[in-house]
C-alpha positions in Angstrom: -29.6 -9.9 -48.7 -29.2 -10.8 -45.0 -27.4 -8.4 -42.8 -24.0 -9.5 -41.4 -24.3 -10.3 -37.7 -21.5 -9.3 -35.5 -20.0 -12.6 -34.1 -19.1 -10.8 -30.9 -22.7 -9.9 -30.1 -23.3 -13.0 -27.8 -20.2 -12.0 -25.8 -21.3 -8.4 -25.5 -24.8 -9.5 -24.5 -23.2 -11.8 -21.8 -21.1 -8.9 -20.6 -24.0 -6.6 -20.4 -26.2 -9.1 -18.5 -23.4 -9.7 -16.0 -23.0 -5.9 -15.3 -26.8 -5.5 -15.1 -27.2 -8.5 -12.7 -24.4 -7.3 -10.5 -25.7 -3.8 -10.2 -29.2 -5.0 -9.4 -27.6 -7.0 -6.5 -25.3 -4.2 -5.3 -27.4 -1.1 -5.6 -29.8 -1.6 -2.7 -26.8 -1.7 -0.3 -25.2 1.5 -1.6 -26.0 4.9 -0.2 -25.6 8.5 -1.3 -24.1 10.2 1.8 -25.0 13.8 2.3 -22.9 15.6 4.9 -23.7 18.9 6.6 -21.4 20.6 9.1 -22.8 21.2 12.5 -24.9 24.4 12.5 -25.9 23.9 8.9 -22.9 25.4 7.2 -20.9 23.7 4.5 -21.6 20.3 3.2 -20.4 17.5 1.0 -21.4 14.3 -0.7 -19.9 10.8 -1.0 -20.8 7.1 -1.2 -21.0 4.3 1.3 -22.1 0.7 1.3 -23.6 -1.6 4.0 -21.8 -4.8 5.0 -23.8 -5.9 8.0 -27.6 -6.4 8.4 -27.7 -4.1 11.4 -26.5 -1.1 9.4 -22.8 -0.9 9.6 -21.4 0.9 6.5 -18.0 1.5 5.0 -16.8 4.7 3.4 -13.7 6.9 3.3 -12.1 8.7 6.2 -11.5 11.9 4.2 -15.3 12.0 3.5 -16.2 12.4 7.2 -13.2 14.6 8.0 -13.0 16.8 4.9 -12.6 20.6 5.0 -15.3 22.1 7.2 -16.7 18.6 7.9 -15.6 18.0 11.5 -18.3 15.8 13.1 -20.8 16.5 10.3 -24.4 15.5 10.3 -24.7 12.5 7.9 -27.7 11.3 6.0 -27.7 8.1 3.9 -30.1 8.1 0.9 -30.7 4.7 -0.6 -31.9 3.6 -4.1 -35.4 3.0 -2.8 -35.7 6.7 -2.0 -35.5 6.3 1.8 -33.1 8.6 3.7 -31.8 7.7 7.1 -29.4 9.2 9.7 -25.9 7.7 9.9 -23.3 8.1 12.7 -19.6 7.8 12.7 -18.4 4.7 14.6 -14.7 5.1 13.9 -12.2 5.8 11.2 -8.6 5.1 10.2 -7.0 8.0 8.3 -3.9 5.8 7.6 -6.0 3.7 5.2 -8.6 6.4 4.4 -11.4 4.2 5.7 -14.3 4.9 8.0 -17.2 3.0 9.5 -20.7 4.5 10.0 -23.8 3.0 11.4 -27.1 3.7 9.7 -30.1 3.9 12.0 -33.8 3.1 11.6 -34.0 0.4 8.9 -34.4 -3.0 10.6 -32.4 -5.6 8.6 -30.5 -4.0 5.8 -29.3 -5.5 2.4 -25.6 -6.1 2.6 -22.5 -6.7 0.4 -19.8 -9.2 1.2 -16.0 -8.7 0.9 -14.1 -10.8 -1.6 -10.6 -12.2 -0.9 -8.6 -9.5 -2.6 -5.4 -11.7 -2.5 -7.0 -13.8 -5.2 -7.7 -10.9 -7.7 -6.1 -11.0 -11.1 -5.2 -8.1 -13.4 -7.8 -7.8 -16.2 -10.8 -9.1 -14.3 -14.1 -7.2 -14.4 -14.4 -4.3 -11.9 -17.7 -2.4 -11.5 -18.0 0.8 -9.5 -21.3 2.0 -8.0 -21.5 5.4 -6.5 -22.8 9.0 -6.6 -20.2 11.1 -8.6 -20.9 14.8 -8.7 -24.3 14.2 -7.1 -25.6 11.9 -9.8 -27.1 9.1 -7.7 -26.5 5.4 -8.4 -24.1 5.9 -11.2 -22.4 2.7 -12.6 -19.1 2.5 -14.4 -17.3 -0.6 -15.4 -13.7 -1.5 -16.4 -11.1 -3.9 -15.2 -8.6 -4.3 -12.4 -5.6 -2.5 -14.0 -2.9 -3.3 -11.4 -2.5 -4.8 -8.0 -0.3 -4.0 -5.0 -0.1 -0.3 -5.7 0.9 2.2 -2.9 -0.9 5.5 -2.5 -0.2 8.4 -0.2 -3.3 8.9 1.9 -4.9 12.1 3.2 -3.1 11.6 6.6 0.3 11.6 4.8 1.0 7.9 5.4 1.4 5.4 2.6 -1.6 3.1 1.9 -0.4 -0.3 0.8 -2.3 -3.0 -1.2 -4.2 -0.5 -3.3 -6.0 -1.6 -6.5 -5.8 0.4 -9.7 -8.8 0.3 -12.0 -9.9 2.1 -15.2 -13.5 2.1 -14.1 -14.2 5.8 -14.1 -14.4 7.5 -10.7 -15.2 11.1 -9.9 -15.7 13.2 -6.8 -18.7 11.6 -4.9 -17.6 8.1 -5.8 -15.4 8.2 -2.7 -16.2 5.4 -0.3 -18.3 3.4 -2.8 -17.8 -0.2 -3.6 -15.7 -1.6 -6.4 -17.2 -5.1 -7.1 -16.5 -8.2 -9.1 -18.9 -10.1 -11.3 -20.2 -12.0 -8.3 -21.3 -8.7 -6.7 -18.6 -9.0 -4.0 -16.6 -6.0 -2.9 -13.0 -6.1 -4.1 -12.1 -2.6 -3.0 -13.3 0.7 -1.5 -13.0 3.5 -4.0 -10.7 6.2 -2.6 -8.9 8.4 -5.1 -8.3 9.5 -8.7 -5.3 11.2 -10.2 -6.5 14.7 -11.2 -6.0 15.4 -14.9 -5.4 11.8 -15.7 -7.8 9.3 -17.4 -8.2 5.7 -16.4 -6.1 6.1 -13.2 -8.4 5.4 -10.3 -7.7 3.6 -7.0 -9.5 1.5 -4.4 -8.3 0.2 -1.0 -8.2 -3.6 -1.3 -11.1 -5.6 0.3 -8.8 -7.5 2.7 -7.5 -4.2 4.1 -11.1 -2.8 4.3 -12.3 -5.9 6.1 -9.4 -5.8 8.6 -10.0 -2.1 9.3 -13.8 -2.7 9.8 -13.1 -5.6 12.1 -10.7 -3.5 14.2 -13.0 -0.5 14.5 -16.0 -2.7 15.4 -14.0 -4.5 18.1 -11.8 -1.7 19.5 -13.2 1.6 18.1 -9.9 2.2 16.4 -7.3 0.3 14.4 -4.7 -0.6 17.0 -1.1 -0.1 15.9 2.1 -0.1 17.9 4.1 3.1 18.6 7.7 4.0 19.0 7.5 7.8 19.3 10.0 8.9 16.7 9.8 11.4 13.8 11.9 10.1 10.9 12.5 10.5 7.2 13.7 8.2 4.5 17.3 8.8 3.5 19.8 7.2 1.2 22.9 5.3 2.5 26.3 5.7 0.8 27.2 2.5 -1.0 30.5 2.1 0.9 28.4 2.0 4.1 25.9 -0.5 2.6 28.8 -2.8 1.7 30.4 -2.4 5.1 27.1 -3.3 6.8 26.6 -6.2 4.3 23.2 -4.7 3.8 20.9 -5.0 0.8 18.6 -1.9 0.9 20.4 1.4 0.2 17.8 3.5 2.1 16.9 3.6 5.8 15.0 5.8 8.3 16.8 8.8 9.9 15.5 9.8 13.3 15.0 13.6 13.7 12.8 13.8 16.8 12.2 11.5 19.8 9.1 12.0 22.0 10.0 12.5 25.6 9.0 9.4 27.6 8.2 7.4 24.5 9.4 3.8 24.0 12.1 5.2 21.7 13.2 7.6 24.4 13.3 4.9 27.0 15.3 2.6 24.7 17.9 5.3 24.1 17.2 6.4 20.6 18.4 9.9 19.8 18.1 12.4 17.0 20.4 11.5 14.1 20.3 7.8 14.6 19.9 5.8 11.4 17.3 3.0 11.9 18.7 -0.1 10.2 16.4 -2.9 11.3 13.7 -4.1 13.7 14.0 -7.7 14.8 16.5 -8.3 12.0 14.1 -7.0 9.3 16.0 -4.4 7.4 14.3 -1.1 7.3 14.0 0.7 3.9 12.4 3.9 5.2 9.6 5.5 7.1 6.8 3.8 5.2 8.4 0.5 5.9 8.7 1.4 9.6 5.0 2.2 9.8 4.2 -1.2 8.2 6.2 -3.0 10.8 4.6 -1.3 13.7 1.6 -3.5 13.8 -0.7 -4.3 16.8 1.1 -7.6 17.6 4.2 -5.6 18.6 2.4 -3.8 21.4 4.1 -4.6 24.7 6.7 -6.9 23.1 10.4 -6.2 23.2 11.9 -5.4 19.7 15.6 -5.5 18.8 16.5 -2.3 17.0 19.8 -1.8 15.2 20.9 1.8 14.5 23.9 3.4 13.0 25.2 6.2 15.3 28.3 8.2 14.6 29.7 5.5 12.3 29.1 2.7 14.8 26.3 0.1 14.9 24.4 0.2 18.2 21.9 -2.4 19.4 18.9 -1.3 21.4 15.8 -2.9 22.8 12.5 -1.0 22.6 9.0 -2.0 23.8 6.4 -0.4 21.5 3.3 0.8 23.2 -0.2 1.2 21.7 -0.4 4.1 19.4 -2.1 7.0 21.2 -5.5 8.1 20.2 -5.8 11.6 18.8 
């Protein structure tokens, strides 16, 4: 009597072949990063991937600036067994991304970035990395959600984050999350400790923007007002009186001396309502609005001060390098 054949076998075989083919394309461009603090103490491990033939590599900022890892020595070990030195070009803690350059390899295999704005929930997502020191580990799943926000190591909110159920562990940080065409859809960055199937990657469009800015300017340029603020709620009667939609705003609690905010006349206690008529919903929203294209350009700022609406003009400067 003939054995029953699972009708889903052709689909499973196709899925397996897709994953295998993708990994074969991706693996040569992925490196196991070994970090050692200057002087030989400490150490760490992570993942990075090449995106230019001359050795530029993407990884996470927290990888190169972790505890005890200030200006670490970095070695990049590839699937072919070759290990090469890598050097930090620049990083952006606000998006938890960093760019390295690997030396000594001639023309490198590379990965390309997909347009992450075209991703759909449910599509295949494959992670290649080095979790817990196990080199070239592959996990597969799907894109679980789009447009998530995640608090980064620097304290700022990272927007446009992908959620995936492709398993990630310590050491996967900085590795690529790719689609079935072996294109990078995200840079793996975080997991939720104690949870299963909750893993996150910075979207490819953000990663490409950060890489471009770092390669052009050495940093990601952003504008700067010079205020310390916190998100606060607004009483509904005031929301109605202001004919305002959002019920939250940003309360100023410090103003840097000589900063654009100081020159504009902002003071502690001001409630930031809007910038150029864009209603502010809080501190994270303020950070999102302070983009590079505002540097040196006058911005109309509306604040609530002692019960009265005050209109000010500020000219944001370039955010200082630290």
